[in-house]
Structures are given as C-alpha cells and as structure tokens.
C-alpha positions, 0 to 999 in steps of 0.5 A: 696419283698413279691410277689417274696416269694408267687410264684404260691400261690397268690390268685388272689382276694387277690393279688387284694385287696394287691395291691389295697389297697397299691396304693390307701394308695400311692394315699392319701400319696400324695394327703395330701402331694399335698394339703400340698405343696399348702397350703406352696405356698399360705402362701409363697405369696401374701400380703392376709393371708389365715389364716383369710380365712379359707383356711388353715384350710380347707387344714389342715383339709383335709391333717388330714382327708386324712392322720390319718383316709383314709389312715391309713384306706387303711394301716389297709386293706394291713395289713389284706390282708397281714397278710391273705396271710402270713396265706395261704402261710406259708412265713411268721411265724404264729405269725407275720401273727396273729401280722400284724392282731391285729396291722391293727384291732388297727389301724382301730378301733382307728384311730382319738383316738390314737395319735401315733397310725399311726406308726404301720404300718411302724414298721409292714412294718420294722418288715416285711422287717427285717424278708425278709432280714434275710431270704434272707441273710440265704439263700444267705450264704447257697448258698455260 
C-alpha cells in the first residue's frame, strides 16, 4: 500500500532500506517462531527433561533476544525509513511522519528496558493503515 502511493517519487536508497528492514523483521519473526516450535516439540517428546538440561533456557533466551532486541531494531529502522520517505514524498501528513520518528527512537532506545515497548510498532502500523484506508475510501467515494 505504501509503495503504491509513492509512484515515481520513490527514492532507490530508501526503498532498498525500507524493503530490507521489512524483510529482516519478517525473517527474525520466523526464526523466533521456529525456535519456539522446536522447543515445544522437544518438551512434548521423550522422557528427558530439557528444562533441567539447559536446552529450554537457551532456546527461550534466543527467542527473547531475537524478538525483543533485533527484530524490534529492524522495526525501528523500518519506521524511520517510512517516515523519511513520507516526509520526502508527502504521502502521509507531516505529523504522522514525526510521530513515526518519535516512536522509532523510543523503540530503538528503550528495547529491553520497557516491557510494553514492542507494542509501539504494531500500533504505528495500525495508524498508518487506518490513514491509508481512509484516504482510499475517500477517493473511491469521489470517483463514484
């Protein structure tokens, strides 16, 4: 949806960072889900207790680091590039772009210290999505 609104105004560098950070975020999300699935599979199998062997602690620490540190940093980079593209092309209001910068800085600087901070990214995506849906709905009413 965002790239559809940019058209020929899209900058190659920011488009590459935008796409790359989004893909890295998804890859880290899948990695954390795969490790979590593996842990659940190990817990459900054999008579050994992986909790006492340290396997569970290692897997849980890896999931925590991947999701709450690295994936959130990629989400912050995604938010910064989207806000920068938004300021350059003006496909979003300036206030939403500035909000993206502020929330991204909060996300980048306070990951690991504030427990609820990972919720910033999906809430920001929700706001951007609502704005784009509202704009598209308004354009479809005018066209009709």
